[in-house]
PDB file as gemmi writes it, atoms N, CA and C in Angstrom:
CRYST1    1.000    1.000    1.000  90.00  90.00  90.00 P 1                      
ATOM      1  N   UNK A   1     151.802 -91.759 -14.882  1.00  0.00           N  
ATOM      2  CA  UNK A   1     151.064 -92.661 -15.736  1.00  0.00           C  
ATOM      3  C   UNK A   1     149.649 -92.113 -15.925  1.00  0.00           C  
ATOM      4  N   UNK A   2     149.160 -92.145 -17.153  1.00  0.00           N  
ATOM      5  CA  UNK A   2     147.824 -91.654 -17.480  1.00  0.00           C  
ATOM      6  C   UNK A   2     146.831 -92.788 -17.342  1.00  0.00           C  
ATOM      7  N   UNK A   3     145.733 -92.514 -16.677  1.00  0.00           N  
ATOM      8  CA  UNK A   3     144.676 -93.493 -16.531  1.00  0.00           C  
ATOM      9  C   UNK A   3     144.100 -93.835 -17.894  1.00  0.00           C  
ATOM     10  N   UNK A   4     143.770 -95.108 -18.109  1.00  0.00           N  
ATOM     11  CA  UNK A   4     143.217 -95.500 -19.404  1.00  0.00           C  
ATOM     12  C   UNK A   4     141.885 -94.829 -19.677  1.00  0.00           C  
ATOM     13  N   UNK A   5     141.131 -94.475 -18.644  1.00  0.00           N  
ATOM     14  CA  UNK A   5     139.851 -93.806 -18.872  1.00  0.00           C  
ATOM     15  C   UNK A   5     140.044 -92.374 -19.367  1.00  0.00           C  
ATOM     16  N   UNK A   6     141.202 -91.795 -19.143  1.00  0.00           N  
ATOM     17  CA  UNK A   6     141.476 -90.430 -19.581  1.00  0.00           C  
ATOM     18  C   UNK A   6     142.273 -90.397 -20.884  1.00  0.00           C  
ATOM     19  N   UNK A   7     142.821 -91.523 -21.328  1.00  0.00           N  
ATOM     20  CA  UNK A   7     143.780 -91.541 -22.425  1.00  0.00           C  
ATOM     21  C   UNK A   7     143.160 -91.303 -23.807  1.00  0.00           C  
ATOM     22  N   UNK A   8     141.897 -91.659 -24.019  1.00  0.00           N  
ATOM     23  CA  UNK A   8     141.314 -91.499 -25.345  1.00  0.00           C  
ATOM     24  C   UNK A   8     141.050 -90.023 -25.651  1.00  0.00           C  
ATOM     25  N   UNK A   9     140.959 -89.720 -26.947  1.00  0.00           N  
ATOM     26  CA  UNK A   9     140.716 -88.348 -27.374  1.00  0.00           C  
ATOM     27  C   UNK A   9     139.220 -88.127 -27.568  1.00  0.00           C  
ATOM     28  N   UNK A  10     138.808 -86.924 -27.264  1.00  0.00           N  
ATOM     29  CA  UNK A  10     137.431 -86.495 -27.460  1.00  0.00           C  
ATOM     30  C   UNK A  10     137.401 -85.498 -28.607  1.00  0.00           C  
ATOM     31  N   UNK A  11     136.264 -85.400 -29.271  1.00  0.00           N  
ATOM     32  CA  UNK A  11     136.126 -84.431 -30.354  1.00  0.00           C  
ATOM     33  C   UNK A  11     134.881 -83.593 -30.119  1.00  0.00           C  
ATOM     34  N   UNK A  12     135.008 -82.288 -30.387  1.00  0.00           N  
ATOM     35  CA  UNK A  12     133.879 -81.361 -30.305  1.00  0.00           C  
ATOM     36  C   UNK A  12     133.682 -80.759 -31.691  1.00  0.00           C  
ATOM     37  N   UNK A  13     132.418 -80.664 -32.110  1.00  0.00           N  
ATOM     38  CA  UNK A  13     132.052 -80.066 -33.391  1.00  0.00           C  
ATOM     39  C   UNK A  13     131.030 -78.960 -33.131  1.00  0.00           C  
ATOM     40  N   UNK A  14     131.210 -77.829 -33.797  1.00  0.00           N  
ATOM     41  CA  UNK A  14     130.236 -76.739 -33.753  1.00  0.00           C  
ATOM     42  C   UNK A  14     129.817 -76.498 -35.201  1.00  0.00           C  
ATOM     43  N   UNK A  15     128.533 -76.691 -35.482  1.00  0.00           N  
ATOM     44  CA  UNK A  15     128.028 -76.665 -36.851  1.00  0.00           C  
ATOM     45  C   UNK A  15     127.089 -75.483 -37.081  1.00  0.00           C  
ATOM     46  N   UNK A  16     127.317 -74.748 -38.162  1.00  0.00           N  
ATOM     47  CA  UNK A  16     126.432 -73.654 -38.547  1.00  0.00           C  
ATOM     48  C   UNK A  16     125.253 -74.239 -39.310  1.00  0.00           C  
ATOM     49  N   UNK A  17     124.083 -74.221 -38.678  1.00  0.00           N  
ATOM     50  CA  UNK A  17     122.854 -74.721 -39.296  1.00  0.00           C  
ATOM     51  C   UNK A  17     121.830 -73.591 -39.487  1.00  0.00           C  
ATOM     52  N   UNK A  18     122.341 -72.354 -39.591  1.00  0.00           N  
ATOM     53  CA  UNK A  18     121.452 -71.216 -39.808  1.00  0.00           C  
ATOM     54  C   UNK A  18     120.867 -71.248 -41.215  1.00  0.00           C  
ATOM     55  N   UNK A  19     119.696 -70.675 -41.367  1.00  0.00           N  
ATOM     56  CA  UNK A  19     119.062 -70.628 -42.689  1.00  0.00           C  
ATOM     57  C   UNK A  19     119.634 -69.495 -43.533  1.00  0.00           C  
ATOM     58  N   UNK A  20     119.290 -69.519 -44.803  1.00  0.00           N  
ATOM     59  CA  UNK A  20     119.616 -68.452 -45.758  1.00  0.00           C  
ATOM     60  C   UNK A  20     121.109 -68.167 -45.876  1.00  0.00           C  
ATOM     61  N   UNK A  21     121.957 -69.129 -45.635  1.00  0.00           N  
ATOM     62  CA  UNK A  21     123.388 -68.942 -45.824  1.00  0.00           C  
ATOM     63  C   UNK A  21     124.028 -67.944 -44.876  1.00  0.00           C  
ATOM     64  N   UNK A  22     123.403 -67.690 -43.744  1.00  0.00           N  
ATOM     65  CA  UNK A  22     123.941 -66.722 -42.788  1.00  0.00           C  
ATOM     66  C   UNK A  22     125.266 -67.202 -42.210  1.00  0.00           C  
ATOM     67  N   UNK A  23     126.156 -66.257 -41.971  1.00  0.00           N  
ATOM     68  CA  UNK A  23     127.490 -66.566 -41.450  1.00  0.00           C  
ATOM     69  C   UNK A  23     127.551 -66.293 -39.955  1.00  0.00           C  
ATOM     70  N   UNK A  24     128.411 -67.055 -39.279  1.00  0.00           N  
ATOM     71  CA  UNK A  24     128.681 -66.826 -37.861  1.00  0.00           C  
ATOM     72  C   UNK A  24     130.187 -66.849 -37.636  1.00  0.00           C  
ATOM     73  N   UNK A  25     130.606 -66.234 -36.542  1.00  0.00           N  
ATOM     74  CA  UNK A  25     131.987 -66.318 -36.094  1.00  0.00           C  
ATOM     75  C   UNK A  25     131.976 -67.079 -34.779  1.00  0.00           C  
ATOM     76  N   UNK A  26     132.818 -68.103 -34.697  1.00  0.00           N  
ATOM     77  CA  UNK A  26     132.897 -68.949 -33.508  1.00  0.00           C  
ATOM     78  C   UNK A  26     134.305 -68.842 -32.944  1.00  0.00           C  
ATOM     79  N   UNK A  27     134.394 -68.572 -31.644  1.00  0.00           N  
ATOM     80  CA  UNK A  27     135.690 -68.528 -30.965  1.00  0.00           C  
ATOM     81  C   UNK A  27     135.603 -69.482 -29.775  1.00  0.00           C  
ATOM     82  N   UNK A  28     136.520 -70.456 -29.732  1.00  0.00           N  
ATOM     83  CA  UNK A  28     136.514 -71.433 -28.653  1.00  0.00           C  
ATOM     84  C   UNK A  28     137.868 -71.448 -27.960  1.00  0.00           C  
ATOM     85  N   UNK A  29     137.826 -71.718 -26.652  1.00  0.00           N  
ATOM     86  CA  UNK A  29     139.054 -71.751 -25.880  1.00  0.00           C  
ATOM     87  C   UNK A  29     138.863 -72.508 -24.577  1.00  0.00           C  
ATOM     88  N   UNK A  30     139.987 -72.780 -23.924  1.00  0.00           N  
ATOM     89  CA  UNK A  30     140.012 -73.336 -22.573  1.00  0.00           C  
ATOM     90  C   UNK A  30     140.944 -72.450 -21.760  1.00  0.00           C  
ATOM     91  N   UNK A  31     141.149 -72.822 -20.521  1.00  0.00           N  
ATOM     92  CA  UNK A  31     142.078 -72.045 -19.701  1.00  0.00           C  
ATOM     93  C   UNK A  31     143.485 -72.070 -20.305  1.00  0.00           C  
ATOM     94  N   UNK A  32     143.845 -73.183 -20.945  1.00  0.00           N  
ATOM     95  CA  UNK A  32     145.192 -73.363 -21.473  1.00  0.00           C  
ATOM     96  C   UNK A  32     145.328 -73.174 -22.972  1.00  0.00           C  
ATOM     97  N   UNK A  33     144.239 -73.288 -23.711  1.00  0.00           N  
ATOM     98  CA  UNK A  33     144.311 -73.269 -25.175  1.00  0.00           C  
ATOM     99  C   UNK A  33     143.299 -72.303 -25.772  1.00  0.00           C  
ATOM    100  N   UNK A  34     143.786 -71.357 -26.569  1.00  0.00           N  
ATOM    101  CA  UNK A  34     142.917 -70.487 -27.348  1.00  0.00           C  
ATOM    102  C   UNK A  34     142.885 -71.073 -28.752  1.00  0.00           C  
ATOM    103  N   UNK A  35     141.757 -71.609 -29.143  1.00  0.00           N  
ATOM    104  CA  UNK A  35     141.642 -72.263 -30.448  1.00  0.00           C  
ATOM    105  C   UNK A  35     141.414 -71.277 -31.580  1.00  0.00           C  
ATOM    106  N   UNK A  36     141.202 -70.020 -31.233  1.00  0.00           N  
ATOM    107  CA  UNK A  36     141.033 -68.994 -32.246  1.00  0.00           C  
ATOM    108  C   UNK A  36     139.609 -68.884 -32.751  1.00  0.00           C  
ATOM    109  N   UNK A  37     139.410 -67.927 -33.655  1.00  0.00           N  
ATOM    110  CA  UNK A  37     138.098 -67.668 -34.245  1.00  0.00           C  
ATOM    111  C   UNK A  37     138.015 -68.293 -35.624  1.00  0.00           C  
ATOM    112  N   UNK A  38     136.833 -68.728 -35.969  1.00  0.00           N  
ATOM    113  CA  UNK A  38     136.557 -69.264 -37.302  1.00  0.00           C  
ATOM    114  C   UNK A  38     135.272 -68.656 -37.805  1.00  0.00           C  
ATOM    115  N   UNK A  39     135.260 -68.334 -39.078  1.00  0.00           N  
ATOM    116  CA  UNK A  39     134.045 -67.834 -39.735  1.00  0.00           C  
ATOM    117  C   UNK A  39     133.407 -69.033 -40.427  1.00  0.00           C  
ATOM    118  N   UNK A  40     132.151 -69.303 -40.123  1.00  0.00           N  
ATOM    119  CA  UNK A  40     131.454 -70.452 -40.695  1.00  0.00           C  
ATOM    120  C   UNK A  40     130.260 -70.003 -41.520  1.00  0.00           C  
ATOM    121  N   UNK A  41     130.162 -70.505 -42.736  1.00  0.00           N  
ATOM    122  CA  UNK A  41     128.956 -70.311 -43.535  1.00  0.00           C  
ATOM    123  C   UNK A  41     128.059 -71.515 -43.269  1.00  0.00           C  
ATOM    124  N   UNK A  42     126.814 -71.429 -43.728  1.00  0.00           N  
ATOM    125  CA  UNK A  42     125.862 -72.508 -43.494  1.00  0.00           C  
ATOM    126  C   UNK A  42     126.435 -73.854 -43.915  1.00  0.00           C  
ATOM    127  N   UNK A  43     126.373 -74.821 -43.007  1.00  0.00           N  
ATOM    128  CA  UNK A  43     126.866 -76.173 -43.272  1.00  0.00           C  
ATOM    129  C   UNK A  43     128.299 -76.414 -42.839  1.00  0.00           C  
ATOM    130  N   UNK A  44     129.077 -75.341 -42.577  1.00  0.00           N  
ATOM    131  CA  UNK A  44     130.458 -75.511 -42.111  1.00  0.00           C  
ATOM    132  C   UNK A  44     130.481 -76.016 -40.674  1.00  0.00           C  
ATOM    133  N   UNK A  45     131.564 -76.734 -40.344  1.00  0.00           N  
ATOM    134  CA  UNK A  45     131.745 -77.279 -39.007  1.00  0.00           C  
ATOM    135  C   UNK A  45     133.133 -76.900 -38.495  1.00  0.00           C  
ATOM    136  N   UNK A  46     133.199 -76.428 -37.274  1.00  0.00           N  
ATOM    137  CA  UNK A  46     134.440 -76.112 -36.574  1.00  0.00           C  
ATOM    138  C   UNK A  46     134.679 -77.271 -35.609  1.00  0.00           C  
ATOM    139  N   UNK A  47     135.778 -78.005 -35.779  1.00  0.00           N  
ATOM    140  CA  UNK A  47     136.041 -79.194 -34.971  1.00  0.00           C  
ATOM    141  C   UNK A  47     137.424 -79.144 -34.346  1.00  0.00           C  
ATOM    142  N   UNK A  48     137.551 -79.756 -33.182  1.00  0.00           N  
ATOM    143  CA  UNK A  48     138.858 -79.958 -32.558  1.00  0.00           C  
ATOM    144  C   UNK A  48     138.784 -81.186 -31.672  1.00  0.00           C  
ATOM    145  N   UNK A  49     139.945 -81.761 -31.402  1.00  0.00           N  
ATOM    146  CA  UNK A  49     140.002 -82.921 -30.511  1.00  0.00           C  
ATOM    147  C   UNK A  49     141.025 -82.646 -29.417  1.00  0.00           C  
ATOM    148  N   UNK A  50     140.876 -83.360 -28.315  1.00  0.00           N  
ATOM    149  CA  UNK A  50     141.725 -83.138 -27.145  1.00  0.00           C  
ATOM    150  C   UNK A  50     141.642 -84.351 -26.234  1.00  0.00           C  
ATOM    151  N   UNK A  51     142.527 -84.407 -25.287  1.00  0.00           N  
ATOM    152  CA  UNK A  51     142.492 -85.409 -24.223  1.00  0.00           C  
ATOM    153  C   UNK A  51     142.118 -84.704 -22.932  1.00  0.00           C  
ATOM    154  N   UNK A  52     141.328 -85.341 -22.113  1.00  0.00           N  
ATOM    155  CA  UNK A  52     140.944 -84.776 -20.827  1.00  0.00           C  
ATOM    156  C   UNK A  52     142.176 -84.667 -19.933  1.00  0.00           C  
ATOM    157  N   UNK A  53     142.213 -83.650 -19.072  1.00  0.00           N  
ATOM    158  CA  UNK A  53     143.354 -83.527 -18.175  1.00  0.00           C  
ATOM    159  C   UNK A  53     143.231 -84.508 -17.001  1.00  0.00           C  
ATOM    160  N   UNK A  54     144.329 -84.782 -16.360  1.00  0.00           N  
ATOM    161  CA  UNK A  54     144.341 -85.788 -15.296  1.00  0.00           C  
ATOM    162  C   UNK A  54     143.626 -85.318 -14.028  1.00  0.00           C  
ATOM    163  N   UNK A  55     143.347 -84.028 -13.930  1.00  0.00           N  
ATOM    164  CA  UNK A  55     142.674 -83.489 -12.753  1.00  0.00           C  
ATOM    165  C   UNK A  55     141.147 -83.559 -12.875  1.00  0.00           C  
ATOM    166  N   UNK A  56     140.658 -83.911 -14.059  1.00  0.00           N  
ATOM    167  CA  UNK A  56     139.210 -83.992 -14.264  1.00  0.00           C  
ATOM    168  C   UNK A  56     138.531 -82.640 -14.298  1.00  0.00           C  
ATOM    169  N   UNK A  57     139.258 -81.619 -14.781  1.00  0.00           N  
ATOM    170  CA  UNK A  57     138.702 -80.266 -14.813  1.00  0.00           C  
ATOM    171  C   UNK A  57     138.652 -79.675 -16.225  1.00  0.00           C  
ATOM    172  N   UNK A  58     138.741 -80.495 -17.242  1.00  0.00           N  
ATOM    173  CA  UNK A  58     138.755 -80.001 -18.622  1.00  0.00           C  
ATOM    174  C   UNK A  58     137.475 -79.212 -18.921  1.00  0.00           C  
ATOM    175  N   UNK A  59     137.660 -78.026 -19.484  1.00  0.00           N  
ATOM    176  CA  UNK A  59     136.540 -77.160 -19.836  1.00  0.00           C  
ATOM    177  C   UNK A  59     136.905 -76.368 -21.085  1.00  0.00           C  
ATOM    178  N   UNK A  60     136.075 -76.478 -22.123  1.00  0.00           N  
ATOM    179  CA  UNK A  60     136.188 -75.644 -23.319  1.00  0.00           C  
ATOM    180  C   UNK A  60     134.888 -74.872 -23.449  1.00  0.00           C  
ATOM    181  N   UNK A  61     134.975 -73.582 -23.750  1.00  0.00           N  
ATOM    182  CA  UNK A  61     133.791 -72.770 -23.951  1.00  0.00           C  
ATOM    183  C   UNK A  61     133.899 -72.063 -25.290  1.00  0.00           C  
ATOM    184  N   UNK A  62     132.751 -71.677 -25.819  1.00  0.00           N  
ATOM    185  CA  UNK A  62     132.709 -71.017 -27.127  1.00  0.00           C  
ATOM    186  C   UNK A  62     131.788 -69.799 -27.072  1.00  0.00           C  
ATOM    187  N   UNK A  63     132.148 -68.798 -27.839  1.00  0.00           N  
ATOM    188  CA  UNK A  63     131.318 -67.628 -28.068  1.00  0.00           C  
ATOM    189  C   UNK A  63     130.993 -67.604 -29.556  1.00  0.00           C  
ATOM    190  N   UNK A  64     129.735 -67.347 -29.871  1.00  0.00           N  
ATOM    191  CA  UNK A  64     129.269 -67.335 -31.256  1.00  0.00           C  
ATOM    192  C   UNK A  64     128.598 -65.990 -31.519  1.00  0.00           C  
ATOM    193  N   UNK A  65     128.897 -65.393 -32.657  1.00  0.00           N  
ATOM    194  CA  UNK A  65     128.264 -64.126 -33.039  1.00  0.00           C  
ATOM    195  C   UNK A  65     127.833 -64.200 -34.496  1.00  0.00           C  
ATOM    196  N   UNK A  66     126.690 -63.569 -34.790  1.00  0.00           N  
ATOM    197  CA  UNK A  66     126.235 -63.481 -36.172  1.00  0.00           C  
ATOM    198  C   UNK A  66     127.013 -62.360 -36.865  1.00  0.00           C  
ATOM    199  N   UNK A  67     126.816 -62.270 -38.168  1.00  0.00           N  
ATOM    200  CA  UNK A  67     127.457 -61.190 -38.933  1.00  0.00           C  
ATOM    201  C   UNK A  67     127.082 -59.846 -38.325  1.00  0.00           C  
ATOM    202  N   UNK A  68     128.028 -58.970 -38.284  1.00  0.00           N  
ATOM    203  CA  UNK A  68     127.874 -57.631 -37.689  1.00  0.00           C  
ATOM    204  C   UNK A  68     127.550 -57.684 -36.203  1.00  0.00           C  
ATOM    205  N   UNK A  69     127.746 -58.847 -35.588  1.00  0.00           N  
ATOM    206  CA  UNK A  69     127.567 -59.047 -34.138  1.00  0.00           C  
ATOM    207  C   UNK A  69     126.221 -58.562 -33.606  1.00  0.00           C  
ATOM    208  N   UNK A  70     125.161 -58.758 -34.385  1.00  0.00           N  
ATOM    209  CA  UNK A  70     123.839 -58.339 -33.925  1.00  0.00           C  
ATOM    210  C   UNK A  70     123.288 -59.280 -32.850  1.00  0.00           C  
ATOM    211  N   UNK A  71     123.696 -60.543 -32.896  1.00  0.00           N  
ATOM    212  CA  UNK A  71     123.275 -61.524 -31.898  1.00  0.00           C  
ATOM    213  C   UNK A  71     124.491 -62.351 -31.494  1.00  0.00           C  
ATOM    214  N   UNK A  72     124.449 -62.867 -30.260  1.00  0.00           N  
ATOM    215  CA  UNK A  72     125.532 -63.744 -29.823  1.00  0.00           C  
ATOM    216  C   UNK A  72     124.991 -64.774 -28.831  1.00  0.00           C  
ATOM    217  N   UNK A  73     125.781 -65.797 -28.606  1.00  0.00           N  
ATOM    218  CA  UNK A  73     125.502 -66.773 -27.561  1.00  0.00           C  
ATOM    219  C   UNK A  73     126.821 -67.365 -27.098  1.00  0.00           C  
ATOM    220  N   UNK A  74     126.843 -67.835 -25.860  1.00  0.00           N  
ATOM    221  CA  UNK A  74     128.021 -68.458 -25.268  1.00  0.00           C  
ATOM    222  C   UNK A  74     127.600 -69.775 -24.640  1.00  0.00           C  
ATOM    223  N   UNK A  75     128.505 -70.753 -24.676  1.00  0.00           N  
ATOM    224  CA  UNK A  75     128.181 -72.051 -24.091  1.00  0.00           C  
ATOM    225  C   UNK A  75     129.454 -72.822 -23.768  1.00  0.00           C  
ATOM    226  N   UNK A  76     129.320 -73.776 -22.858  1.00  0.00           N  
ATOM    227  CA  UNK A  76     130.410 -74.702 -22.552  1.00  0.00           C  
ATOM    228  C   UNK A  76     130.332 -75.851 -23.544  1.00  0.00           C  
ATOM    229  N   UNK A  77     131.313 -75.931 -24.413  1.00  0.00           N  
ATOM    230  CA  UNK A  77     131.326 -76.961 -25.441  1.00  0.00           C  
ATOM    231  C   UNK A  77     131.704 -78.319 -24.865  1.00  0.00           C  
ATOM    232  N   UNK A  78     132.535 -78.311 -23.825  1.00  0.00           N  
ATOM    233  CA  UNK A  78     132.868 -79.533 -23.084  1.00  0.00           C  
ATOM    234  C   UNK A  78     133.169 -79.134 -21.655  1.00  0.00           C  
ATOM    235  N   UNK A  79     132.495 -79.763 -20.714  1.00  0.00           N  
ATOM    236  CA  UNK A  79     132.679 -79.456 -19.297  1.00  0.00           C  
ATOM    237  C   UNK A  79     132.770 -80.779 -18.538  1.00  0.00           C  
ATOM    238  N   UNK A  80     133.953 -81.100 -18.073  1.00  0.00           N  
ATOM    239  CA  UNK A  80     134.172 -82.362 -17.365  1.00  0.00           C  
ATOM    240  C   UNK A  80     133.271 -82.484 -16.140  1.00  0.00           C  
ATOM    241  N   UNK A  81     132.999 -81.386 -15.461  1.00  0.00           N  
ATOM    242  CA  UNK A  81     132.149 -81.463 -14.267  1.00  0.00           C  
ATOM    243  C   UNK A  81     130.731 -81.903 -14.627  1.00  0.00           C  
ATOM    244  N   UNK A  82     130.223 -81.511 -15.802  1.00  0.00           N  
ATOM    245  CA  UNK A  82     128.906 -81.954 -16.245  1.00  0.00           C  
ATOM    246  C   UNK A  82     128.916 -83.434 -16.617  1.00  0.00           C  
ATOM    247  N   UNK A  83     130.027 -83.877 -17.166  1.00  0.00           N  
ATOM    248  CA  UNK A  83     130.166 -85.295 -17.516  1.00  0.00           C  
ATOM    249  C   UNK A  83     130.055 -86.154 -16.254  1.00  0.00           C  
ATOM    250  N   UNK A  84     130.629 -85.653 -15.168  1.00  0.00           N  
ATOM    251  CA  UNK A  84     130.567 -86.381 -13.893  1.00  0.00           C  
ATOM    252  C   UNK A  84     129.155 -86.387 -13.319  1.00  0.00           C  
ATOM    253  N   UNK A  85     128.316 -85.420 -13.722  1.00  0.00           N  
ATOM    254  CA  UNK A  85     126.950 -85.312 -13.200  1.00  0.00           C  
ATOM    255  C   UNK A  85     125.931 -86.047 -14.063  1.00  0.00           C  
ATOM    256  N   UNK A  86     126.390 -86.889 -14.966  1.00  0.00           N  
ATOM    257  CA  UNK A  86     125.454 -87.697 -15.734  1.00  0.00           C  
ATOM    258  C   UNK A  86     125.299 -87.339 -17.192  1.00  0.00           C  
ATOM    259  N   UNK A  87     126.047 -86.346 -17.697  1.00  0.00           N  
ATOM    260  CA  UNK A  87     125.997 -86.081 -19.135  1.00  0.00           C  
ATOM    261  C   UNK A  87     126.455 -87.339 -19.871  1.00  0.00           C  
ATOM    262  N   UNK A  88     125.970 -87.557 -21.077  1.00  0.00           N  
ATOM    263  CA  UNK A  88     126.402 -88.740 -21.826  1.00  0.00           C  
ATOM    264  C   UNK A  88     127.920 -88.778 -21.960  1.00  0.00           C  
ATOM    265  N   UNK A  89     128.479 -89.939 -21.813  1.00  0.00           N  
ATOM    266  CA  UNK A  89     129.929 -90.100 -21.918  1.00  0.00           C  
ATOM    267  C   UNK A  89     130.300 -90.430 -23.363  1.00  0.00           C  
ATOM    268  N   UNK A  90     130.068 -89.461 -24.229  1.00  0.00           N  
ATOM    269  CA  UNK A  90     130.338 -89.606 -25.653  1.00  0.00           C  
ATOM    270  C   UNK A  90     131.775 -89.225 -25.962  1.00  0.00           C  
ATOM    271  N   UNK A  91     132.314 -89.794 -27.012  1.00  0.00           N  
ATOM    272  CA  UNK A  91     133.660 -89.427 -27.465  1.00  0.00           C  
ATOM    273  C   UNK A  91     133.602 -88.272 -28.455  1.00  0.00           C  
ATOM    274  N   UNK A  92     132.409 -87.976 -28.941  1.00  0.00           N  
ATOM    275  CA  UNK A  92     132.228 -86.875 -29.884  1.00  0.00           C  
ATOM    276  C   UNK A  92     130.963 -86.108 -29.516  1.00  0.00           C  
ATOM    277  N   UNK A  93     131.101 -84.797 -29.362  1.00  0.00           N  
ATOM    278  CA  UNK A  93     129.972 -83.928 -29.036  1.00  0.00           C  
ATOM    279  C   UNK A  93     129.753 -82.981 -30.206  1.00  0.00           C  
ATOM    280  N   UNK A  94     128.515 -82.875 -30.656  1.00  0.00           N  
ATOM    281  CA  UNK A  94     128.210 -81.976 -31.766  1.00  0.00           C  
ATOM    282  C   UNK A  94     127.156 -80.970 -31.330  1.00  0.00           C  
ATOM    283  N   UNK A  95     127.499 -79.700 -31.507  1.00  0.00           N  
ATOM    284  CA  UNK A  95     126.608 -78.585 -31.213  1.00  0.00           C  
ATOM    285  C   UNK A  95     126.158 -77.976 -32.532  1.00  0.00           C  
ATOM    286  N   UNK A  96     124.874 -77.644 -32.619  1.00  0.00           N  
ATOM    287  CA  UNK A  96     124.320 -77.041 -33.827  1.00  0.00           C  
ATOM    288  C   UNK A  96     123.829 -75.639 -33.505  1.00  0.00           C  
ATOM    289  N   UNK A  97     124.258 -74.686 -34.312  1.00  0.00           N  
ATOM    290  CA  UNK A  97     123.817 -73.305 -34.175  1.00  0.00           C  
ATOM    291  C   UNK A  97     122.693 -73.099 -35.188  1.00  0.00           C  
ATOM    292  N   UNK A  98     121.472 -72.853 -34.680  1.00  0.00           N  
ATOM    293  CA  UNK A  98     120.304 -72.699 -35.542  1.00  0.00           C  
ATOM    294  C   UNK A  98     119.689 -71.315 -35.353  1.00  0.00           C  
ATOM    295  N   UNK A  99     118.671 -71.024 -36.153  1.00  0.00           N  
ATOM    296  CA  UNK A  99     118.040 -69.709 -36.128  1.00  0.00           C  
ATOM    297  C   UNK A  99     117.513 -69.315 -34.745  1.00  0.00           C  
ATOM    298  N   UNK A 100     117.061 -70.294 -33.959  1.00  0.00           N  
ATOM    299  CA  UNK A 100     116.506 -69.957 -32.646  1.00  0.00           C  
ATOM    300  C   UNK A 100     117.447 -70.262 -31.485  1.00  0.00           C  
ATOM    301  N   UNK A 101     118.700 -70.654 -31.778  1.00  0.00           N  
ATOM    302  CA  UNK A 101     119.664 -70.842 -30.695  1.00  0.00           C  
ATOM    303  C   UNK A 101     120.561 -72.050 -30.863  1.00  0.00           C  
ATOM    304  N   UNK A 102     121.093 -72.495 -29.740  1.00  0.00           N  
ATOM    305  CA  UNK A 102     122.062 -73.589 -29.668  1.00  0.00           C  
ATOM    306  C   UNK A 102     121.354 -74.899 -29.357  1.00  0.00           C  
ATOM    307  N   UNK A 103     121.729 -75.937 -30.094  1.00  0.00           N  
ATOM    308  CA  UNK A 103     121.181 -77.275 -29.880  1.00  0.00           C  
ATOM    309  C   UNK A 103     122.319 -78.264 -29.680  1.00  0.00           C  
ATOM    310  N   UNK A 104     122.062 -79.290 -28.872  1.00  0.00           N  
ATOM    311  CA  UNK A 104     122.939 -80.453 -28.825  1.00  0.00           C  
ATOM    312  C   UNK A 104     122.396 -81.368 -29.910  1.00  0.00           C  
ATOM    313  N   UNK A 105     123.255 -81.802 -30.832  1.00  0.00           N  
ATOM    314  CA  UNK A 105     122.801 -82.561 -32.003  1.00  0.00           C  
ATOM    315  C   UNK A 105     121.898 -83.722 -31.604  1.00  0.00           C  
ATOM    316  N   UNK A 106     120.778 -83.809 -32.297  1.00  0.00           N  
ATOM    317  CA  UNK A 106     119.846 -84.899 -32.069  1.00  0.00           C  
ATOM    318  C   UNK A 106     118.752 -84.590 -31.057  1.00  0.00           C  
ATOM    319  N   UNK A 107     118.845 -83.468 -30.347  1.00  0.00           N  
ATOM    320  CA  UNK A 107     117.826 -83.092 -29.371  1.00  0.00           C  
ATOM    321  C   UNK A 107     116.962 -81.973 -29.950  1.00  0.00           C  
ATOM    322  N   UNK A 108     115.646 -82.052 -29.778  1.00  0.00           N  
ATOM    323  CA  UNK A 108     114.738 -81.104 -30.434  1.00  0.00           C  
ATOM    324  C   UNK A 108     114.530 -79.768 -29.718  1.00  0.00           C  
ATOM    325  N   UNK A 109     115.098 -79.596 -28.537  1.00  0.00           N  
ATOM    326  CA  UNK A 109     114.860 -78.380 -27.756  1.00  0.00           C  
ATOM    327  C   UNK A 109     116.143 -77.560 -27.674  1.00  0.00           C  
ATOM    328  N   UNK A 110     116.073 -76.246 -27.957  1.00  0.00           N  
ATOM    329  CA  UNK A 110     117.289 -75.428 -27.862  1.00  0.00           C  
ATOM    330  C   UNK A 110     117.806 -75.356 -26.426  1.00  0.00           C  
ATOM    331  N   UNK A 111     119.120 -75.360 -26.295  1.00  0.00           N  
ATOM    332  CA  UNK A 111     119.771 -75.288 -24.986  1.00  0.00           C  
ATOM    333  C   UNK A 111     119.988 -73.841 -24.570  1.00  0.00           C  
ATOM    334  N   UNK A 112     120.302 -72.990 -25.528  1.00  0.00           N  
ATOM    335  CA  UNK A 112     120.531 -71.574 -25.230  1.00  0.00           C  
ATOM    336  C   UNK A 112     120.013 -70.732 -26.397  1.00  0.00           C  
ATOM    337  N   UNK A 113     119.291 -69.658 -26.095  1.00  0.00           N  
ATOM    338  CA  UNK A 113     118.796 -68.783 -27.155  1.00  0.00           C  
ATOM    339  C   UNK A 113     119.840 -67.753 -27.556  1.00  0.00           C  
ATOM    340  N   UNK A 114     119.631 -67.141 -28.692  1.00  0.00           N  
ATOM    341  CA  UNK A 114     120.449 -65.998 -29.109  1.00  0.00           C  
ATOM    342  C   UNK A 114     120.156 -64.819 -28.189  1.00  0.00           C  
ATOM    343  N   UNK A 115     121.141 -63.990 -27.955  1.00  0.00           N  
ATOM    344  CA  UNK A 115     120.971 -62.763 -27.192  1.00  0.00           C  
ATOM    345  C   UNK A 115     121.269 -61.614 -28.138  1.00  0.00           C  
ATOM    346  N   UNK A 116     120.338 -60.638 -28.216  1.00  0.00           N  
ATOM    347  CA  UNK A 116     120.555 -59.480 -29.090  1.00  0.00           C  
ATOM    348  C   UNK A 116     121.519 -58.505 -28.422  1.00  0.00           C  
ATOM    349  N   UNK A 117     122.337 -57.870 -29.252  1.00  0.00           N  
ATOM    350  CA  UNK A 117     123.311 -56.890 -28.739  1.00  0.00           C  
ATOM    351  C   UNK A 117     122.642 -55.561 -28.507  1.00  0.00           C  
TER     352      UNK A 117                                                      
END                                                                             
């Protein structure tokens, strides 16, 4: 039997908010699911939904690269262990990729900067 607290679906969004129409490639996966790569132009959003596993170990991570892979960044798009440590218990998480790095939607400070290759 699945616990009612685990039964609802969560959604993750990764949004290209780069200036000048710059493109990025986003690849997201978990231990069990490879969601594949997507090419996003400015304003595009890569979204997926899932249910948390019964062990409380759900983790999805993403790698992002600019055109010609001159810059990249990696981040945990959903980490159940962080949720247990006080992260907001939202049903939808939105990440924004901007010129100076990764943002959690609605927060003014970048979480991770771009790394040059």
